[in-house]
Backbone as a printed PyTorch tensor [residue, N CA C, xyz], in Angstrom:
tensor([[[  5.3050, -29.4550, -23.6580],
         [  5.9250, -28.4110, -22.8840],
         [  7.4240, -28.4800, -22.7810]],

        [[  8.1420, -27.3110, -23.1070],
         [  9.6360, -27.6740, -23.1780],
         [ 10.3020, -27.2220, -21.6910]],

        [[ 11.2970, -27.7820, -21.8460],
         [ 12.1110, -27.3950, -20.5020],
         [ 12.1780, -26.2680, -19.9080]],

        [[ 12.5170, -25.1350, -20.3930],
         [ 12.2400, -23.8450, -20.1120],
         [ 11.0510, -23.3790, -19.6250]],

        [[  9.8810, -23.7980, -20.2230],
         [  8.6460, -23.5650, -19.6540],
         [  8.1250, -24.1250, -18.4200]],

        [[  8.6890, -25.2500, -18.1570],
         [  8.4600, -26.1950, -17.0620],
         [  9.0650, -25.5390, -15.4820]],

        [[ 10.3460, -25.0780, -16.0070],
         [ 11.2810, -24.3220, -14.9560],
         [ 10.6900, -23.4060, -14.5180]],

        [[ 10.3280, -22.3910, -15.4670],
         [  9.7110, -21.0820, -15.0340],
         [  8.1610, -21.3500, -14.0280]],

        [[  7.6300, -22.2170, -14.7280],
         [  6.3380, -22.1990, -14.0670],
         [  6.2980, -23.2260, -12.7490]],

        [[  7.4020, -23.7140, -12.3890],
         [  7.7580, -24.5070, -11.3050],
         [  8.2670, -23.7080, -10.0080]],

        [[  8.3910, -22.5230, -10.3750],
         [  9.2750, -21.5970,  -9.4430],
         [  8.1100, -21.1250,  -8.3590]],

        [[  8.6530, -21.2210,  -6.9450],
         [  7.8730, -21.0140,  -5.7740],
         [  7.5540, -19.4690,  -5.8140]],

        [[  8.4540, -18.6120,  -6.4370],
         [  8.0110, -17.1170,  -6.1780],
         [  7.8530, -16.6750,  -7.6110]],

        [[  6.9100, -16.0240,  -8.1340],
         [  6.8960, -15.4030,  -9.2010],
         [  7.6630, -13.8910,  -9.3480]],

        [[  7.9640, -13.3960, -10.3300],
         [  8.4520, -12.2970, -10.3860],
         [  7.4480, -11.1700, -10.0690]],

        [[  6.4660, -11.1260, -10.7590],
         [  5.3500, -10.0720, -10.1100],
         [  4.9040, -10.2830,  -8.6510]],

        [[  4.9240, -11.3960,  -7.9350],
         [  4.5970, -11.4700,  -6.6600],
         [  5.9230, -11.0760,  -5.9420]],

        [[  7.1450, -11.2290,  -6.2440],
         [  8.4360, -10.9890,  -5.5140],
         [  8.2830,  -9.1820,  -5.6250]],

        [[  8.1040,  -8.7290,  -6.7530],
         [  7.8580,  -7.2180,  -7.0430],
         [  6.8520,  -6.5560,  -6.0780]],

        [[  5.7960,  -7.2200,  -6.0660],
         [  4.6630,  -6.4210,  -5.1980],
         [  5.2320,  -6.4980,  -3.5590]],

        [[  5.5520,  -7.8360,  -3.2550],
         [  6.1890,  -8.0350,  -1.8050],
         [  7.1870,  -6.7020,  -1.3470]],

        [[  8.1000,  -6.7510,  -2.6020],
         [  9.4900,  -5.7220,  -2.1050],
         [  8.6330,  -4.4320,  -2.1290]],

        [[  7.5610,  -4.0390,  -2.9500],
         [  7.0720,  -2.5130,  -2.9660],
         [  6.2160,  -2.6420,  -1.5700]],

        [[  5.3600,  -3.6320,  -1.1700],
         [  4.7400,  -3.4980,   0.1200],
         [  5.7010,  -3.3820,   1.4540]],

        [[  6.8540,  -3.9570,   1.0290],
         [  7.9160,  -3.8840,   2.4550],
         [  8.2820,  -2.3390,   2.3520]],

        [[  8.4350,  -1.5950,   1.2890],
         [  9.2090,  -0.6090,   1.1330],
         [  8.0100,   0.5380,   1.7270]],

        [[  6.7940,   0.5000,   1.2140],
         [  5.7060,   1.0300,   1.7100],
         [  5.4600,   1.0010,   3.2540]],

        [[  5.3660,  -0.2450,   3.4540],
         [  5.3330,  -0.6030,   5.3000],
         [  6.0280,  -0.1240,   5.9170]],

        [[  7.6410,   0.0010,   5.2540],
         [  8.7040,   0.6090,   6.1740],
         [  8.4010,   2.1860,   6.3290]],

        [[  8.1240,   2.6230,   5.2200],
         [  8.0300,   4.1190,   5.1120],
         [  6.7430,   4.5660,   5.9200]],

        [[  5.6920,   3.5530,   6.2360],
         [  4.6900,   4.0540,   6.9930],
         [  4.9410,   4.0570,   8.4880]],

        [[  6.2110,   2.9590,   9.0950],
         [  6.7640,   3.0070,  10.1430],
         [  7.3650,   4.0900,  10.4690]],

        [[  8.1630,   4.6750,   9.3560],
         [  9.1120,   6.1940,   9.6460],
         [  8.2750,   7.3950,   9.8730]],

        [[  6.8200,   7.1190,   9.4230],
         [  6.2690,   8.3340,   9.4440],
         [  5.1680,   8.0290,  10.8500]],

        [[  5.0280,   7.1520,  11.6090],
         [  4.3340,   7.0100,  12.6830],
         [  4.7440,   7.9160,  13.9270]],

        [[  6.0920,   8.4630,  14.0460],
         [  6.4020,   9.3590,  15.2040],
         [  5.7550,  10.8230,  14.6390]],

        [[  5.7670,  11.4050,  13.3720],
         [  5.0540,  12.2570,  13.0660],
         [  3.7250,  12.5280,  13.1720]],

        [[  2.9100,  10.9390,  12.5330],
         [  1.4480,  11.2060,  12.3310],
         [  1.2850,   9.9440,  12.7560]],

        [[  0.6660,   9.4190,  13.9350],
         [  0.3740,   7.9040,  14.2200],
         [ -0.6910,   7.4580,  13.4140]],

        [[ -1.8970,   8.3310,  13.1160],
         [ -2.8950,   7.6120,  12.3930],
         [ -2.4280,   7.5940,  10.6780]],

        [[ -1.5480,   8.6090,  10.2020],
         [ -1.4790,   8.5340,   8.6210],
         [ -0.0960,   7.6710,   8.5020]],

        [[  0.5850,   7.5120,   9.4420],
         [  1.7060,   6.7100,   9.5610],
         [  1.2970,   4.9700,   9.7500]],

        [[  0.1570,   4.7290,  10.4120],
         [ -0.6280,   3.6770,  10.5580],
         [ -1.1650,   3.0310,   8.8840]],

        [[ -1.8190,   4.0660,   8.6950],
         [ -2.5420,   3.9650,   7.5310],
         [ -1.6920,   3.5140,   6.5370]],

        [[ -0.6660,   4.1020,   6.0420],
         [  0.3840,   3.6690,   5.0010],
         [  0.9620,   2.3790,   5.2380]],

        [[  1.3020,   2.1880,   6.7910],
         [  1.9010,   1.0690,   7.0100],
         [  0.8960,  -0.2950,   6.5890]],

        [[ -0.4490,  -0.1040,   6.7860],
         [ -1.4280,  -0.8530,   6.6350],
         [ -1.7390,  -0.9500,   5.0940]],

        [[ -1.3650,  -0.3060,   4.1370],
         [ -1.6730,  -0.3350,   2.7530],
         [ -0.2390,  -1.2780,   2.4720]],

        [[  0.8270,  -0.9650,   2.9000],
         [  2.1140,  -1.7030,   2.5090],
         [  1.8300,  -3.3080,   3.2540]],

        [[  1.3150,  -3.7840,   4.3120],
         [  1.1740,  -4.8740,   4.8960],
         [  0.0680,  -5.5940,   3.8240]],

        [[ -1.0230,  -4.7980,   3.4560],
         [ -2.0200,  -5.4320,   2.3350],
         [ -1.0510,  -5.8170,   1.0520]],

        [[ -0.1270,  -4.9830,   0.7280],
         [  0.6500,  -5.3350,  -0.6620],
         [  1.3510,  -6.3370,  -0.4020]],

        [[  1.9320,  -6.7010,   0.8440],
         [  3.0030,  -7.8790,   0.9700],
         [  2.1290,  -8.9430,   1.1540]],

        [[  0.8950,  -9.1910,   1.8100],
         [  0.2780, -10.1830,   1.8020],
         [ -0.3960, -10.4120,   0.3480]],

        [[ -0.9120,  -9.5600,  -0.4410],
         [ -1.2070,  -9.6430,  -1.8160],
         [ -0.1530, -10.5070,  -2.6130]],

        [[  1.0850, -10.0430,  -2.4920],
         [  1.9930, -10.7390,  -3.2440],
         [  2.4570, -11.8690,  -2.7930]],

        [[  2.4490, -12.1650,  -1.0880],
         [  2.7920, -13.5140,  -0.7800],
         [  2.0130, -14.6900,  -1.1660]],

        [[  0.4660, -14.1490,  -1.2980],
         [ -0.3690, -15.1300,  -1.6880],
         [ -0.4390, -15.4060,  -2.9850]],

        [[  0.3300, -14.7910,  -3.9240],
         [  0.2630, -14.9350,  -5.3810],
         [  1.1800, -15.9590,  -5.5470]],

        [[  1.9840, -16.3710,  -4.7450],
         [  3.1580, -17.1550,  -4.7830],
         [  2.9450, -18.8700,  -4.7390]],

        [[  3.5830, -19.8490,  -5.3130],
         [  3.1080, -20.9750,  -5.1270],
         [  3.5570, -21.4040,  -3.7790]],

        [[  4.4550, -20.9610,  -3.2680],
         [  5.1950, -21.2580,  -1.8870],
         [  3.8720, -20.9470,  -0.7080]],

        [[  3.0890, -20.1860,  -1.0440],
         [  2.2110, -19.7700,  -0.0590],
         [  1.0420, -20.8820,  -0.1610]],

        [[  1.0130, -21.3950,  -1.3050],
         [  0.1080, -22.5360,  -1.5250],
         [  0.5510, -23.8550,  -1.0710]],

        [[  1.9200, -24.2470,  -1.0120],
         [  2.6550, -25.1510,  -0.6890],
         [  2.5720, -25.3080,   0.8980]],

        [[  2.9070, -23.9150,   1.6350],
         [  2.8570, -23.9160,   2.8310],
         [  1.6350, -24.2020,   3.8470]],

        [[  0.6650, -23.4590,   3.1160],
         [ -0.7580, -23.3040,   4.0120],
         [ -1.7450, -24.4240,   3.3020]],

        [[ -1.2760, -25.1360,   2.1200],
         [ -2.3620, -26.0760,   1.6720],
         [ -3.3300, -25.3930,   0.9740]],

        [[ -2.9990, -24.0730,   0.1730],
         [ -4.0030, -23.4440,  -0.4940],
         [ -4.0740, -23.7980,  -1.8950]],

        [[ -5.1780, -23.9030,  -2.4610],
         [ -5.5090, -24.2130,  -4.0760],
         [ -5.0090, -22.9810,  -4.8110]],

        [[ -4.9510, -23.0630,  -6.4280],
         [ -4.7080, -21.9490,  -7.1240],
         [ -5.8700, -21.0650,  -6.9160]],

        [[ -6.7670, -21.3960,  -6.7920],
         [ -8.0700, -20.4840,  -6.8430],
         [ -7.9930, -20.0940,  -5.5940]],

        [[ -7.7660, -20.4360,  -4.5580],
         [ -7.3390, -19.6880,  -3.1420],
         [ -6.7100, -18.6460,  -2.9580]],

        [[ -5.6120, -19.2320,  -3.5650],
         [ -4.4620, -18.2190,  -3.5820],
         [ -4.6800, -16.8580,  -4.4770]],

        [[ -5.3860, -17.0810,  -5.5460],
         [ -5.8890, -15.8380,  -6.5240],
         [ -6.6790, -15.4690,  -6.0220]],

        [[ -7.7950, -15.8070,  -5.2220],
         [ -8.9180, -15.1230,  -4.4660],
         [ -8.1930, -14.3450,  -3.1150]],

        [[ -7.5100, -14.7950,  -2.2830],
         [ -6.6810, -14.2020,  -1.2240],
         [ -5.4880, -12.9380,  -2.0420]],

        [[ -5.1620, -13.4170,  -3.0470],
         [ -4.4100, -12.0980,  -3.6560],
         [ -5.0760, -11.0490,  -4.0070]],

        [[ -5.9270, -11.4490,  -4.7140],
         [ -6.9820, -10.1870,  -5.1800],
         [ -7.7130,  -9.7100,  -4.1880]],

        [[ -7.8510, -10.0950,  -3.1270],
         [ -8.5840,  -9.4780,  -1.9440],
         [ -7.6360,  -8.6060,  -1.1460]],

        [[ -6.3930,  -9.0150,  -0.9760],
         [ -5.5470,  -8.2630,  -0.2290],
         [ -5.3090,  -7.0810,  -1.2370]],

        [[ -4.9160,  -7.2640,  -2.5990],
         [ -4.7890,  -6.3460,  -3.3050],
         [ -5.7950,  -5.2950,  -3.4930]],

        [[ -7.1500,  -5.5430,  -3.4030],
         [ -8.3150,  -4.6710,  -3.3840],
         [ -8.0880,  -4.1140,  -2.1380]],

        [[ -7.7830,  -4.6820,  -1.4160],
         [ -7.5820,  -3.7530,   0.3270],
         [ -6.9540,  -2.8350,   0.2110]],

        [[ -5.4470,  -3.1910,  -0.2700],
         [ -4.6950,  -2.1350,  -0.6140],
         [ -5.2100,  -0.8630,  -1.4150]],

        [[ -5.7330,  -0.7850,  -2.4080],
         [ -6.4910,   0.0800,  -3.0520],
         [ -7.2420,   0.4910,  -2.6270]],

        [[ -8.3790,   0.1750,  -1.9340],
         [ -9.3400,   0.5740,  -1.0880],
         [ -8.6440,   1.5980,   0.0260]],

        [[ -7.7720,   1.0130,   0.7160],
         [ -6.9060,   1.8960,   1.5560],
         [ -5.9660,   3.2360,   1.1180]],

        [[ -5.5540,   2.9230,  -0.1020],
         [ -4.9290,   3.9680,  -0.7420],
         [ -6.0180,   5.4040,  -1.0970]],

        [[ -7.1870,   4.9120,  -1.5920],
         [ -8.1510,   5.7470,  -1.9440],
         [ -8.5460,   6.4710,  -0.8860]],

        [[ -8.7080,   5.7490,   0.3400],
         [ -9.1880,   6.2950,   1.3440],
         [ -8.2250,   7.4970,   1.9770]],

        [[ -6.9500,   6.8460,   1.9320],
         [ -5.8690,   7.8930,   2.1850],
         [ -5.7510,   9.0600,   1.4220]],

        [[ -6.0620,   8.9940,   0.5140],
         [ -6.0890,  10.2090,  -0.4980],
         [ -7.1990,  10.9950,  -0.3430]],

        [[ -8.5100,  10.5440,  -0.0620],
         [ -9.3470,  11.2240,   0.2680],
         [ -9.5530,  11.8280,   1.3530]],

        [[ -9.1510,  11.2550,   2.4920],
         [ -9.0170,  12.0210,   3.8000],
         [ -7.6250,  12.9740,   3.5060]],

        [[ -6.7750,  12.9340,   3.1460],
         [ -5.9260,  13.9660,   2.9000],
         [ -6.0390,  15.0670,   2.3380]],

        [[ -6.8660,  14.9880,   1.2870],
         [ -7.5680,  15.8940,   0.1890],
         [ -8.6020,  16.5160,   1.2870]],

        [[ -9.2750,  15.9610,   1.9100],
         [-10.5370,  16.7570,   2.4520],
         [ -9.9600,  17.5040,   3.8440]],

        [[ -8.6410,  17.1260,   4.1520],
         [ -7.9780,  17.6960,   5.5240],
         [ -7.4690,  19.3020,   4.8620]],

        [[ -7.0970,  19.5190,   3.7680],
         [ -6.5740,  20.9110,   3.2190],
         [ -7.8100,  21.6790,   2.8000]],

        [[ -7.6940,  22.9190,   3.4030],
         [ -8.7620,  24.0170,   3.4120],
         [ -8.7530,  24.3350,   1.9270]],

        [[ -9.8240,  24.5690,   1.3120],
         [ -9.9230,  25.0740,  -0.1760],
         [ -9.6860,  26.7610,  -0.1200]],

        [[ -9.8260,  27.2210,   1.1500],
         [ -9.7650,  28.6620,   0.6580],
         [ -8.2920,  29.0340,   0.5940]],

        [[ -8.1350,  30.3620,   0.1120],
         [ -6.8350,  30.9120,  -0.0490],
         [ -6.1100,  30.8680,   1.0920]],

        [[ -4.8990,  31.7100,   0.9600],
         [ -4.1620,  32.2440,   2.3310],
         [ -4.8610,  33.7250,   2.6850]],

        [[ -4.7350,  33.5980,   3.7980],
         [ -5.3630,  34.6090,   4.3980],
         [ -4.1830,  35.5270,   5.0030]],

        [[ -4.1450,  36.8660,   4.6930],
         [ -3.3540,  37.8040,   5.3020],
         [ -4.3970,  38.7020,   6.0070]],

        [[ -3.3340,  39.4570,   7.2280],
         [ -3.8040,  40.1970,   8.1910],
         [ -2.9770,  41.5270,   7.8450]],

        [[ -3.8760,  42.4960,   7.3490],
         [ -3.0850,  43.8230,   7.0330],
         [ -3.5190,  44.8700,   8.1320]],

        [[ -2.4700,  45.4540,   9.0370],
         [ -3.0020,  46.0280,   9.8750],
         [ -2.8340,  47.6010,   9.4720]],

        [[ -3.7210,  48.5360,   9.7010],
         [ -3.7740,  49.8190,   9.1490],
         [ -3.4170,  50.6400,  10.1560]],

        [[ -2.2910,  51.6720,  10.0640],
         [ -1.9990,  52.4510,  11.2090],
         [ -2.3210,  53.6390,  10.7350]],

        [[ -3.4230,  54.6030,  11.5110],
         [ -3.6710,  55.7770,  10.8990],
         [ -2.6660,  56.8300,  11.2600]],

        [[ -3.1020,  57.9680,  10.7970],
         [ -1.9220,  59.1410,  10.8030],
         [ -1.9470,  59.7860,  12.4110]],

        [[ -2.8730,  58.9860,  13.0570],
         [ -3.1340,  59.8020,  14.5440],
         [ -4.0760,  61.1520,  14.6610]],

        [[ -4.6170,  61.3430,  13.4760],
         [ -5.5940,  62.6370,  13.7270],
         [ -7.1190,  62.1080,  13.7640]]])
């Protein structure tokens, strides 16, 4: 193993894990911003972000060192929270799609007769 490989593999935070954490924090923050408009919708989006943050966090070696998790346990937890984030996202899309009516725009036209 070369020195470059050992330096990269011994990092406590991987690039992908860090990106997932950052995206999760952005989604979580966006969900919190939406809470005043819609508590349920904002909370749902915040839960998606929190799941992404936890998925990325458990993908790091830091989490394994901090909580004494093996690589297999970290992988399982990361995958579980990633799947949870995906399921919450699908549920959000389905609920929002179902909340829109499929009918067209209704217009009311009032007929005013000539008075006869």
